[in-house]
N, C-alpha and C positions, 0 to 999 in steps of 0.2 A: 423733551425735543428739539433741540434747536431748529429756527428754518434751514440752516444751513445742511444740519444733518438728514431732514426732511427731501430735502431736494439732491443729495449725494447719494444716497442709501440707493434708493431706485435705478438712479444710472449705475453706482456700483453693479448692482445686480444684473441689468441690461446689457450692461459693457463685460462683464462675466460670461454671460451665456454667447455670446459671440465669440467669445475667445475659444470656450469648448467646443463651438461649431468646429471649428477649422482644426480642432485636434484632432489627428489622426489615431484612434483608439486599437486595441489587440488585447485576447486573455486566451491564456494556453493553460492547460493541465499538463502540466510537466510532467509529472509522474504516469498520466493516461498514453503523453505524446512516447513516453521511454517504453512504456511497455507493450504499446500493443506496434511496437517496432519490430521486424524479423529479427534482427539481431538479439534484441532481449527475450522475447520467442524461446529462441534455440537456447540461449542462456538458462531459463528459466527451467526450459524442457531437462538439460544435459544435469542442473539442480537437483530438479525433481528425478531422476534416475540415480544419481547419488544418493539422498537422501532415502529412497528404495528398501532398501534393503534394512535400514534402521526404523522403517514402519513395519515392513514383514514381523522383523523381532517383536517390535510391541504389540500388535496385531495378536502373534502366536501367545505372549505374555498375557494381553488379555484372556485369552480362551482359557488359558490356563487356570487365572483366577477364576472366571465361570464354572470351569469343571470341579475346581477346590471347592466351591462356594455349596455347587450341587450334591458334591459329595458329603459334606458337612451337614449340610439340611437332611439328605438321605440315611446318614449313617450315626446321626447326632444321638440316635436312641442308645446304641449299641456301644456306642462309642465311651470309655471312662473319661473322667474329668479333665483328665491331664491328658489325654491324645484329641479333645474339643480343645483345650487352651491353646497345646502345639500346633492344631489345624489351623484353629483362627490367628495366631502368630504367622503361621506360613502364607495366609492368605493378606495380613497386615502387611507383612514384607513385602510381598510379591506388588500391592498396592502404592505400595511408596518406590517401588523400583518401577514400576510403571509410568506414575507420577511424573518423577523425573525424567525416563524416559523421553516422558511426552514435553515437558517444557524445554530440556536440551534440544529436542529435535525442533519445536516450534523458535526457538533462538538460533538453531541453524540456518533455515529457513528465513528468519528475518534478517538476519546476519547477510545473508547468499544475496534478499532482495537491494538492501544497503548496498552492498558491493557492486552489485549491477548498475543500479543507481547514480555510483561514483564513477565506477567505468566512465558509462554514456554519457554523464553532464559535458563534459568537453565536446563532446562531438554536436551536442543537441545545442551547447553555448553557442559553436559556429554556425551552425543552419539557424541559430534563432536572428545571430549577428547579421548573418546574408539575408534573411526574408525582410528583418527591420530596414536596413540600406534599401534593399531592392523595391520595397512595396513603401518606403518613407513612414514608419510607425514613428508617430511623437512617445506614444506612453505603451506600455507593454506590461499586463499584471498577470498575476496567477488566478486562476481560475477559480478558483477553493476559496477566495478572501469575499466573492459575492454571492448574493441569495440569487439574484437572475442575470441573465447577461443574453441581449440579443445574439442567436448563434449566428448573426455576421457578422460578429466580433471575434467568435471563436477559432482562432489561427489552429489548436491542437493535429487538426486533420494533415491539415499543410505541413506541420513540422514532422510528423511522423512518415507523410510521403517524401519527403527531404531526406530522414534520415535513411530510410530505405534505398534513396538512390544515392547515397553518399557511402555506402557499405561497400 
């Protein structure tokens, strides 16, 4: 290492510490800020009510599969081979139907959550811009990008409160 580099490197490191100390940094958990807002909670509840009928149907189908399995186990000795195969096929068909229904319900729930995030993003961005301007943050980062952040830098709760006030 040259003499210049040995002198310059420590100064660079010390100088960068001063620059970082002057930065006003905040982190936010976007998903948490949105999901804990009153508007998002109401939308999630409404979505849950919409999906409740499908959940009830899937539970009934699951109960039917359980009853068919119990019947097959109980009556297998007195059933003919063709009856057993038919009963097993009915169970398999209903299990496939249940699996498809569960996947469909999960997709609908996931799509609903994504829609809520999409609808609320402009409001979040407006609130975030307001708080950045008001409090003079130089850097605002996503909380999920870090393993640890001192809670004093987390503005998620402030953002949620401002989202609630904006409604």
